[in-house]
C-alpha positions in Angstrom: 59.5 54.3 5.7 58.6 51.6 8.2 55.2 53.3 8.9 54.4 53.4 5.2 55.2 49.7 4.9 52.8 48.8 7.8 50.1 51.0 6.2 50.4 49.2 2.9 50.2 45.8 4.6 47.0 46.9 6.4 45.5 47.9 3.0 46.3 44.5 1.5 44.8 42.7 4.5 41.6 44.7 4.3 41.3 44.0 0.6 41.8 40.3 1.1 39.2 40.1 3.9 36.8 42.3 1.9 36.7 39.9 -1.0 37.0 36.5 0.7 35.1 33.4 -0.5 34.7 30.3 1.6 33.2 27.1 0.3 33.2 23.7 2.1 31.0 20.6 2.4 30.7 18.1 5.2 28.6 15.1 6.3 26.9 14.7 9.6 29.1 11.7 10.4 31.7 9.4 8.9 30.1 5.9 9.3 26.5 4.9 8.6 24.3 1.9 8.9 22.3 0.7 5.9 19.1 2.3 7.2 20.7 5.7 8.0 20.3 8.8 5.8 23.5 10.5 4.7 23.1 14.3 5.3 25.4 16.5 3.3 25.8 20.2 4.2 27.2 22.7 1.7 28.1 26.2 2.9 29.2 29.1 0.7 30.3 32.3 2.5 30.9 35.6 0.6 32.6 38.4 2.5 32.1 41.5 0.4 29.6 43.5 -1.6 31.0 42.9 -5.1 31.0 39.1 -4.8 28.2 37.3 -6.5 27.9 33.6 -7.5 27.5 33.1 -11.2 26.4 29.4 -11.1 24.5 27.2 -8.8 26.2 24.4 -6.8 27.5 21.8 -9.3 27.1 18.5 -7.4 29.5 15.6 -7.7 28.6 12.2 -9.0 26.0 10.8 -6.6 24.9 7.8 -8.6 25.7 5.5 -5.7 23.0 7.2 -3.6 19.3 7.9 -4.0 18.5 11.6 -3.5 15.4 11.7 -1.3 15.4 15.4 -0.3 17.1 18.7 -0.6 16.7 22.3 0.5 18.6 25.6 0.8 18.5 28.9 2.6 20.4 32.2 2.1 21.4 34.5 5.0 22.7 38.0 4.8 24.4 40.0 7.7 27.0 42.7 8.3 30.1 41.8 10.2 30.4 44.4 13.0 34.2 43.8 13.4 35.0 44.6 9.7 31.8 46.4 8.7 31.5 44.2 5.6 28.5 42.4 4.1 28.5 38.7 4.6 26.3 36.4 2.5 25.9 32.8 3.5 24.2 30.2 1.4 23.5 26.8 3.0 22.2 23.7 1.2 21.4 20.3 2.6 21.0 17.1 0.7 19.6 13.8 2.1 20.9 10.7 0.5 20.0 7.0 0.7 23.0 4.7 0.0 22.5 1.9 -2.6 25.6 -0.2 -1.7 27.8 -0.8 1.3 31.5 -0.1 1.7 33.6 3.1 1.4 32.1 5.6 -1.0 33.9 8.7 -2.1 31.9 12.0 -2.4 33.5 14.3 -4.9 33.9 18.1 -5.0 31.2 20.7 -5.2 31.9 23.5 -7.7 30.7 27.0 -7.9 31.8 30.1 -9.9 32.1 33.5 -8.2 33.3 36.5 -10.2 34.7 34.3 -13.0 36.6 32.2 -10.6 35.8 28.5 -9.9 35.9 27.3 -6.2 35.6 23.7 -5.1 35.3 21.7 -2.0 37.6 18.9 -0.8 36.4 15.3 -1.6 36.0 12.9 1.4 34.9 9.3 2.0 31.9 7.9 4.0 31.7 4.4 5.2 28.4 2.4 4.8 28.5 -0.6 7.0 25.4 -2.5 5.6 22.6 -1.8 3.2 19.1 -3.3 3.4 18.3 -5.3 0.3 15.8 -3.7 -2.0 13.9 -7.0 -2.2 13.0 -9.9 0.0 12.9 -13.1 -1.9 11.0 -16.4 -1.2 13.4 -19.1 -0.1 12.8 -21.5 -2.9 12.5 -19.1 -5.8 14.9 -16.4 -4.7 16.9 -16.6 -7.9 13.8 -16.5 -10.1 11.3 -14.1 -8.7 11.0 -11.0 -6.5 8.7 -8.0 -5.7 9.8 -4.4 -6.1 7.8 -1.4 -4.8 8.5 1.8 -6.9 7.6 5.3 -5.7 8.8 8.0 -8.1 7.7 11.1 -6.1 9.4 10.5 -2.7 9.1 14.2 -1.6 5.6 15.2 -0.7 3.7 17.3 1.8 2.1 15.9 4.8 -1.3 14.3 3.9 -0.4 14.7 0.2 -0.6 11.4 -1.8 2.1 9.7 -3.8 1.5 6.8 -6.1 3.2 3.4 -5.5 3.6 0.8 -8.2 4.2 -2.8 -7.3 6.1 -4.9 -9.9 7.0 -8.6 -9.8 10.2 -9.7 -11.6 10.8 -13.2 -12.8 13.0 -15.1 -15.2 10.2 -17.7 -15.8 7.1 -16.1 -17.3 4.9 -18.9 -15.9 5.5 -17.5 -12.4 3.4 -14.4 -13.1 0.1 -16.2 -13.0 1.0 -17.7 -9.6 1.2 -14.3 -7.9 -2.0 -13.8 -5.8 -3.3 -12.2 -2.6 -1.4 -8.9 -2.7 -1.6 -7.3 0.7 -1.0 -3.6 0.9 1.1 -2.1 3.8 -0.5 -0.9 7.1 1.0 1.6 9.4 -0.1 4.3 11.8 1.7 7.1 10.1 0.4 6.4 6.5 -3.0 5.8 4.9 -3.1 3.5 1.9 -5.9 3.4 -0.7 -5.8 0.9 -3.6 -6.0 2.1 -7.2 -6.0 -1.1 -9.2 -5.1 -4.8 -8.7 -5.4 -5.5 -12.4 -2.2 -7.1 -13.8 -0.6 -5.3 -16.7 1.0 -6.8 -19.8 4.3 -8.6 -19.2 7.3 -6.4 -20.0 10.1 -8.7 -21.3 12.8 -6.0 -20.9 13.0 -5.9 -17.1 16.1 -5.4 -15.0 18.7 -8.1 -14.9 17.3 -10.0 -18.0 14.1 -10.6 -16.0 10.6 -9.9 -17.3 8.3 -7.7 -15.1 4.6 -7.2 -14.6 2.6 -4.6 -12.6 0.4 -6.4 -10.1 -0.9 -3.5 -8.0 -1.1 0.3 -7.9 -2.0 2.2 -4.8 -1.8 5.6 -3.2 0.1 6.4 0.0 -0.9 9.4 2.2 1.7 10.1 4.9 0.1 11.8 7.9 3.2 13.0 9.7 6.2 15.1 8.6 9.8 13.8 8.5 11.3 10.7 7.0 8.5 8.0 6.8 9.1 4.4 5.9 6.5 2.8 3.7 6.4 -0.9 4.8 6.9 -3.8 2.5 4.1 -5.3 0.4 3.6 -9.0 0.5 2.1 -11.5 -2.0 1.7 -15.2 -2.2 3.1 -17.4 -4.9 0.8 -20.5 -5.2 1.4 -23.7 -7.0 0.0 -27.2 -6.8 2.9 -28.5 -4.7 3.5 -25.6 -2.3 2.7 -22.0 -1.4 5.4 -19.3 -0.8 5.3 -15.7 0.3 7.4 -12.9 -1.3 8.0 -9.5 0.2 8.9 -6.3 -1.5 11.4 -3.6 -0.5 10.6 -0.7 1.9 10.6 2.9 0.6 11.6 6.0 2.6 9.6 9.2 1.9 10.7 12.7 2.7 7.5 14.2 4.0 7.6 18.0 4.1 5.8 19.8 6.9 3.0 22.0 5.8 3.9 25.7 5.5 3.4 28.1 8.4 0.4 30.5 8.5 -2.4 28.0 8.4 -5.8 29.1 9.6 -6.6 28.4 13.3 -9.3 25.8 12.4 -7.3 24.1 9.7 -7.0 20.3 10.5 -5.7 18.0 7.9 -7.4 18.6 4.6 -4.9 18.6 1.7 -6.1 18.9 -1.9 -8.8 21.0 -3.5 -12.3 20.8 -1.9 -15.7 22.5 -1.8 -18.4 22.4 1.0 -22.1 22.5 0.6 -24.9 22.2 3.2 -28.6 21.6 2.3 -31.8 20.2 3.7 -32.8 16.8 2.4 -36.3 16.9 3.8 -38.9 18.1 1.3 -41.8 18.6 3.8 -42.4 21.8 5.8 -40.2 22.1 8.8 -42.1 21.6 12.0 -40.9 22.3 15.6 -39.9 19.2 17.5 -39.9 17.1 14.3 -36.6 15.8 12.9 -35.2 16.9 9.5 -32.2 15.7 7.6 -29.4 18.2 7.0 -26.5 17.0 4.8 -23.0 18.5 4.6 -21.4 17.5 1.3 -17.6 17.8 0.9 -16.5 17.2 -2.7 -13.1 17.5 -4.4 -9.8 15.6 -4.7 -7.1 15.0 -2.1 -7.1 13.1 1.1 -10.9 13.0 1.0 -11.5 9.6 2.9 -9.1 10.5 5.7 -9.7 14.1 6.5 -11.7 15.7 9.3 -15.1 16.8 8.0 -16.7 20.1 9.2 -19.4 19.6 11.8 -22.7 21.4 12.5 -22.2 24.0 15.3 -24.4 23.5 18.4 -27.2 26.0 19.0 -30.1 26.5 21.4 -32.4 26.9 18.4 -32.0 23.2 17.4 -30.7 19.8 18.6 -28.2 17.9 16.5 -27.2 14.2 16.6 -24.2 12.3 15.3 -24.1 12.0 11.5 -24.1 9.0 9.3 -21.2 9.2 6.9 -21.5 7.9 3.3 -19.0 8.3 0.5 -18.6 8.0 -3.2 -14.8 8.1 -3.7 -12.6 6.8 -6.5 -8.9 7.3 -7.3 -8.0 10.5 -9.2 -4.9 12.1 -10.6 -3.9 14.0 -7.4 -5.6 12.0 -4.7 -8.9 10.3 -3.9 -11.7 12.1 -5.9 -15.4 12.1 -5.1 -17.9 13.2 -2.5 -18.4 12.6 1.3 -21.8 13.0 2.8 -22.5 13.7 6.5 -26.2 13.1 7.1 -27.2 14.9 10.4 -30.6 14.6 12.1 -31.6 18.0 13.4 -34.6 18.8 15.5 -35.8 22.5 15.6 -36.6 23.8 19.1 -38.4 27.0 18.1 -40.7 28.4 15.5 -39.4 31.0 13.0 -36.2 31.6 11.2 -33.4 29.2 12.1 -29.7 29.5 11.0 -27.8 26.2 10.9 -24.0 26.8 10.7 -21.1 24.5 10.0 -17.6 24.7 11.5 -15.1 26.9 9.6 -13.3 24.8 7.0 -9.9 25.4 5.4 -7.6 23.2 3.3 -4.1 23.3 1.9 -3.7 23.3 -1.9 -0.4 21.6 -2.9 -0.7 23.0 -6.5 -0.6 26.7 -5.4 1.1 25.9 -2.0 -1.4 28.1 -0.3 -4.1 27.7 2.3 -7.7 28.2 1.1 -10.2 29.4 3.7 -13.8 28.5 2.9 -15.1 29.8 6.2 -18.5 28.8 7.6 -21.5 27.5 5.6 -25.0 28.6 6.6 -28.3 27.0 5.9 -31.3 29.3 6.5 -34.5 27.5 7.5 -38.0 28.5 8.6 -39.7 26.3 11.2 -43.4 26.3 11.9 -45.4 25.3 15.0 -47.9 22.4 14.8 -50.9 24.8 14.7 -49.3 26.8 11.9 -48.8 23.6 9.9 -52.5 22.7 10.3 -53.6 26.1 9.3 -51.5 26.2 6.2 -53.0 22.9 4.9 -55.5 23.0 2.1 -58.8 21.2 2.1 -57.5 18.4 -0.1 -54.5 17.8 2.2 -56.8 17.7 5.2 -59.0 15.1 3.5 -56.0 13.0 2.5 -54.7 13.0 6.1 -58.1 12.1 7.5 -58.4 9.2 5.0 -54.9 7.9 5.7 -55.5 8.0 9.5 -58.7 6.0 9.0 -57.1 3.3 6.8 -54.2 2.9 9.3 -56.5 2.4 12.3 -59.1 0.1 10.8 -58.6 -3.5 12.0 -61.2 -5.3 9.8 -61.7 -5.3 6.0 -65.4 -4.6 6.6 -65.7 -0.8 6.7 -68.8 1.2 7.7 -70.1 3.4 4.9 -70.8 6.1 7.4 -67.0 6.6 7.7 -66.9 7.9 4.1 -70.0 10.1 4.5 -69.3 13.6 3.3 -70.6 16.4 5.5 -72.7 18.8 3.5 -71.5 22.3 3.5 -72.9 24.3 0.6 -73.3 21.5 -2.0 -73.5 17.7 -1.7 -71.0 15.8 -3.9 -72.9 12.7 -5.2 -70.0 11.5 -7.3 -67.7 11.1 -4.2 -70.4 9.2 -2.3 -71.1 6.8 -5.3 -67.4 6.2 -5.7 -67.0 5.4 -2.0 -69.9 3.0 -2.1 -68.4 1.2 -5.2 -65.1 0.9 -3.4 -66.8 -0.6 -0.3 -68.8 -3.1 -2.4 -65.6 -4.2 -4.2 -63.8 -4.7 -0.9 -66.7 -6.7 0.5 -66.7 -9.0 -2.6 -63.0 -9.5 -2.3 -63.4 -10.4 1.4 -66.1 -13.0 0.6 -63.9 -14.6 -2.1 -61.0 -14.7 0.3 -63.1 -16.5 3.0 -64.4 -19.0 0.4 -60.8 -19.8 -0.7 -59.7 -20.3 2.9 -62.6 -22.8 3.5 -61.7 -24.8 0.4 -58.0 -24.9 1.4 -58.9 -26.2 4.9 -61.0 -29.1 3.3 -58.1 -30.1 1.1 -55.7 -30.2 4.1 -58.1 -32.5 6.0 -58.4 -35.0 3.1 -54.6 -35.1 2.4 -52.7 -37.7 4.3 -49.5 -36.5 6.0 -46.3 -37.4 4.3 -43.7 -39.5 6.1 -40.7 -37.5 7.4 -38.2 -39.5 5.4 -34.5 -39.7 5.9 -32.0 -36.8 6.5 -30.8 -37.0 2.9 -34.4 -36.7 1.6 -35.0 -33.8 3.9 -31.9 -32.1 2.7 -32.8 -32.7 -0.9 -36.3 -31.1 -0.4 -34.7 -28.1 1.2 -32.3 -27.7 -1.8 -35.3 -28.0 -4.1 -37.0 -25.1 -2.3 -33.9 -23.0 -2.4 -33.1 -23.8 -6.0 -32.7 -20.8 -8.3 -32.8 -20.8 -12.0 -29.1 -19.9 -12.6 -29.8 -19.1 -16.3 -32.0 -16.1 -15.3 -29.0 -14.7 -13.5 -26.8 -15.3 -16.6 -29.2 -13.4 -18.9 -29.6 -10.6 -16.4 -25.8 -10.3 -16.1 -25.4 -10.2 -19.9 -27.9 -7.3 -20.1 -26.1 -5.4 -17.3 -22.7 -5.9 -19.0 -24.1 -4.6 -22.4 -25.6 -1.6 -20.8 -22.4 -0.7 -18.9 -24.1 -0.8 -15.4 -21.1 -2.4 -13.7 -22.1 -1.5 -10.2 -25.4 -3.4 -10.5 -23.5 -6.2 -12.4 -21.2 -6.9 -9.4 -24.2 -6.6 -6.9 -26.0 -9.3 -9.0 -22.9 -11.5 -9.0 -22.8 -11.4 -5.1 -26.6 -12.2 -5.0 -26.1 -15.1 -7.4 -23.1 -16.4 -5.3 -25.2 -16.2 -2.2 -28.1 -18.2 -3.8 -25.7 -20.9 -5.0 -24.1 -21.2 -1.5 -27.6 -21.6 -0.1 -28.1 -24.6 -2.4 -25.2 -26.2 -0.5 -26.5 -24.9 2.9 -23.3 -22.9 3.3 -23.3 -19.3 4.5 -19.6 -18.3 4.2 -17.3 -18.4 1.2 -14.6 -20.4 3.1 -17.1 -23.1 4.2 -18.5 -23.2 0.6 -15.0 -23.6 -0.8 -14.4 -26.6 1.6 -17.7 -28.1 0.5 -16.8 -27.7 -3.2 -13.5 -29.4 -2.6 -15.2 -32.4 -1.0 -18.0 -32.5 -3.6 -16.4 -31.3 -6.9 -12.7 -31.7 -6.3 -9.8 -29.4 -5.4 -9.5 -28.0 -8.9 -13.0 -26.7 -8.9 -12.5 -25.2 -5.4 -9.3 -23.5 -6.5 -11.1 -22.2 -9.6 -13.9 -20.8 -7.4 -11.3 -19.0 -5.1 -9.4 -17.5 -8.1 -12.7 -16.3 -9.7 -13.8 -14.7 -6.4 -10.5 -12.8 -6.2 -10.7 -11.8 -9.9 -14.3 -10.5 -9.3 -13.1 -8.4 -6.4 -10.2 -7.0 -8.4 -12.4 -6.1 -11.4 -15.0 -4.6 -9.0 -12.6 -2.1 -7.5 -10.7 -1.4 -10.6 -11.1 2.3 -11.6 -11.0 1.5 -15.4 -13.1 -1.4 -16.7 -12.9 -2.5 -20.3 -15.6 -4.2 -22.3 -13.3 -7.1 -23.2 -12.3 -7.7 -19.6 -16.0 -7.7 -18.5 -16.8 -10.1 -21.3 -14.1 -12.5 -20.3 -15.2 -12.3 -16.6 -18.8 -13.1 -17.5 -17.7 -16.1 -19.6 -15.6 -17.4 -16.6 -18.6 -16.9 -14.3 -21.0 -18.7 -16.6 -18.5 -21.6 -17.0 -18.0 -22.1 -13.3 -21.4 -21.5 -11.8 -23.2 -23.6 -14.5 -21.1 -26.5 -13.2 -21.4 -26.0 -9.5 -25.1 -24.9 -9.4 -27.4 -27.8 -8.4 
């Protein structure tokens, strides 16, 4: 009887161990500083074949934290001691605390075989929390900046969009916000999208109105937790000038997946590579040609490593000149990058110019794309082959060009243009050359006569007195004076035609001409000169207009109404300051 009882107890013990469920949650530590990340680890162990979770982990209320990252992994093994299947599911959650003090973290729930299991709640102590905004000393209760990044979990070198908002109780403060300075840090690359101010939203947080003052892209170039530094802006008024600073934002930057090609560097996005010869003439040995590698697409285009031309004994290659046409897109910087190489062929015959292998990571498909090498096939000729391949007309043109480049006097000998008789003499060519020579000779005589008359006028004219410094400066200004109305008409035409790139280039040219009238080369010196000549209000208006021009120039979207208002402001100011 006693042996039967022991046998029954062993059976119950094996059944219990066979169907055991363990669920628990823990944090990496009990106390945290304000800058620390709270890491929660949730572990679910299932000992048995018939155990299967019916629901996912049901998290507790985490509204006092900001979830900046999460991940999970499932492991399966066989316990050699009990010969049972053990399934272990581990999840980790990274939290950023919003407030200080003791915070209770509730239970995690999961349903296994129609039975609910939960973890024990526990407390974490947050000593201090960095404020989400840094306020100017004298307007701290009225105004602050806030940097908002919605997507805080990205891959390395993948962009995320940051929006900078200014909050204020007084709507008059919005027009005082100027000189937004984007963050700079070694582990991030920042590219502006727009500095155009949005419409004022009266329904902001804390009964404060808000306005977007800047939008920019952040490209983190290292994995892990990356802090985006604060953005600063100045708040200017007639009495004083203050500086306000935004909050910092922490990003959870995921490392790129394993299995990248050996020659993968840092290209993240979607790209294509093309290589072509920009020189239109025949390729000659020991003569340079222009070979261009064009990388187009969308992603971290301005910051990635471009494929280079591979060295070869068949040609000599020099460092490229990099040019770009890039603008903000939906998933990164979009456009084209050109690497212009100077290549000198070393031998005649077929030449194969190859680029380095190129690969990129596509975040949309989460896969690496291998574009391999690009090859440009060329055929180089020797100097003798080039000469033999030329037609008679090309040889005559080259001979004529050489003659015109080496002649030092406008009086040309007619024998130079004599056509050697082969089978037939071309009288039309000879008569044409004679007419050209007679015309050049008449022009030469007229030029000499004009020079003599000009010399006589100079001799009879009495020299003018030097005059004072003020008179000399006035004369210089008269020589430098430009009709500003011509610029206004030209700018109006460019605006109506939608040629905004030429519009802003003309604005810079007009600004330079007006500065020359004041004998000032730099904008800062010109603003100081305006303040002394026209007053501080005009100088401040010039500074504000210059900043507005720069913001409109680099804005990806330009409206006809905005350009019309900008042109009116330009005409209003420059018509007053132009001499």
